[in-house]
C-alpha positions in Angstrom: 2.1 -80.1 33.5 1.3 -83.1 36.1 -1.0 -82.5 39.2 1.0 -82.2 42.9 -0.6 -84.4 44.8 -0.3 -84.4 49.1 -0.6 -86.7 51.4 -3.9 -89.0 51.6 -4.6 -87.9 48.1 -5.7 -84.3 48.0 -4.1 -82.1 45.2 -2.4 -79.4 46.4 -4.0 -75.4 45.6 -2.9 -73.6 43.0 -0.7 -70.9 42.8 -3.9 -68.4 42.3 -5.8 -69.8 45.0 -2.0 -69.3 47.0 -2.1 -65.4 45.9 -5.7 -65.2 47.1 -4.9 -67.2 50.3 -2.3 -64.6 51.0 -4.3 -61.5 50.4 -7.1 -62.5 52.7 -5.0 -63.5 55.4 -3.1 -59.9 55.1 -6.5 -58.3 54.8 -7.4 -59.5 58.1 -4.5 -58.9 59.9 -4.1 -55.1 58.7 -7.5 -54.6 59.3 -7.3 -55.6 62.7 -3.7 -53.7 63.2 -5.7 -50.8 61.3 -8.4 -51.1 64.3 -6.0 -50.4 67.0 -3.8 -47.8 65.3 -7.1 -46.2 63.8 -9.0 -46.1 67.0 -5.9 -44.4 69.0 -5.4 -42.2 66.5 -9.1 -41.3 66.5 -9.7 -40.6 70.0 -6.2 -38.6 70.0 -7.7 -36.0 68.2 -10.9 -36.2 70.1 -13.4 -37.5 67.1 -16.3 -39.3 68.5 -19.6 -41.0 67.1 -19.9 -41.0 63.5 -16.9 -39.3 62.6 -14.7 -42.0 64.7 -16.5 -44.6 63.2 -15.7 -42.9 59.5 -11.8 -42.4 60.9 -11.2 -45.9 62.2 -13.1 -48.0 59.0 -10.8 -46.0 56.5 -7.6 -47.0 58.4 -8.7 -50.5 59.1 -9.3 -50.5 55.2 -6.2 -48.8 53.9 -4.1 -50.8 55.9 -6.2 -54.3 55.3 -5.5 -53.1 51.7 -2.1 -52.3 52.1 -1.1 -55.2 53.8 -2.7 -58.2 51.7 -1.3 -56.7 48.7 2.1 -57.2 50.0 1.0 -60.6 51.2 -0.2 -62.0 48.2 2.8 -60.3 46.6 5.0 -62.3 48.7 2.6 -65.5 48.1 2.9 -65.0 44.2 7.0 -65.3 44.9 6.8 -68.5 46.4 4.8 -69.9 43.6 
């Protein structure tokens, strides 16, 4: 299979590289959203200190993983 060459002679990223990039971008966006929503929901139920950090961290990881997975699937479909 021939390698696609873009402008200025550089090669295009492989499909696996695109899927990885989609996961990383989705994870970053999901973690940012998780930080906002997690902080709000934990403060709403009056969490403080270590409990607050654990709750926000858990929400960030969950939303980052979920959104990253869906972005990786979307990038895989586009390949």
